[in-house]
C-alpha positions as a printed Julia matrix, in Angstrom:
81×3 Matrix{Float64}:
 -42.35  -52.7    -2.01
 -44.89  -51.18    1.1
 -47.52  -53.07    2.44
 -50.88  -51.19    3.59
 -52.49  -51.45    6.41
 -55.91  -53.12    5.83
 -57.57  -50.22    8.05
 -55.55  -47.71    5.42
 -56.58  -49.15    1.91
 -60.04  -47.91    1.93
 -58.3   -44.2     2.39
 -55.79  -44.98   -0.26
 -58.53  -45.93   -2.71
 -60.17  -42.82   -2.17
 -57.05  -40.98   -2.36
 -56.68  -42.43   -5.81
 -60.17  -41.64   -6.48
 -59.8   -37.96   -5.21
 -56.85  -37.45   -7.96
 -58.06  -39.06  -10.89
 -60.93  -36.61  -10.72
 -58.93  -33.76  -10.15
 -56.43  -34.96  -12.83
 -59.69  -34.74  -15.11
 -60.85  -31.37  -13.97
 -57.54  -29.76  -15.01
 -57.48  -31.27  -18.08
 -54.75  -33.47  -18.36
 -54.06  -37.18  -19.38
 -52.1   -39.53  -17.07
 -49.13  -39.09  -19.07
 -48.85  -35.57  -18.7
 -49.52  -35.87  -15.14
 -46.98  -38.12  -14.91
 -44.3   -36.56  -17.22
 -44.92  -33.07  -14.53
 -43.9   -35.22  -11.95
 -41.3   -37.08  -12.94
 -42.78  -40.21  -12.69
 -44.01  -43.15  -15.4
 -47.09  -44.17  -16.62
 -47.23  -47.29  -14.82
 -47.3   -45.17  -11.59
 -49.98  -42.83  -11.91
 -52.28  -45.21  -13.12
 -51.87  -47.54  -10.25
 -52.21  -44.92   -7.95
 -55.03  -44.06   -9.72
 -56.91  -47.89  -10.15
 -59.3   -48.44   -7.44
 -58.24  -52.23   -7.62
 -54.62  -51.84   -6.94
 -53.2   -50.7    -3.31
 -50.38  -48.44   -4.15
 -48.78  -45.78   -1.21
 -47.82  -42.05   -2.08
 -45.5   -40.12   -0.43
 -46.46  -36.78    0.69
 -43.79  -35.32   -1.19
 -45.41  -36.89   -4.02
 -49.16  -35.69   -3.02
 -48.01  -32.2    -2.69
 -46.24  -32.37   -5.88
 -49.38  -33.54   -7.5
 -51.51  -30.48   -5.56
 -49.33  -28.13   -6.78
 -49.83  -29.29  -10.66
 -53.57  -29.19  -10.22
 -53.68  -26.26   -8.28
 -55.55  -27.1    -5.64
 -55.24  -27.66   -1.82
 -53.4   -30.77   -0.7
 -56.01  -31.33    1.94
 -58.38  -31.74   -0.79
 -57.1   -35.43   -1.38
 -57.32  -36.26    2.45
 -60.9   -34.56    3.3
 -62.88  -38.02    3.41
 -65.9   -36.87    4.89
 -67.03  -34.88    1.84
 -67.56  -37.97   -0.39
């Protein structure tokens, strides 16, 4: 299990919320996204949940960006919140 640095917890939560937002905008369910990523539903649920601290690899983030057809930087631009 990966332990988050306290300084980054808010960023991971914002990242999860952005993934959820763009997934819904694309019209995909968590289950559909998980299937396309070859991940389980619990993983996607944990990433998107604002009350669960879950890390995500850059490979997975790039895969999500490809599936949702958006540039990966959109997930990491926290200034536009």
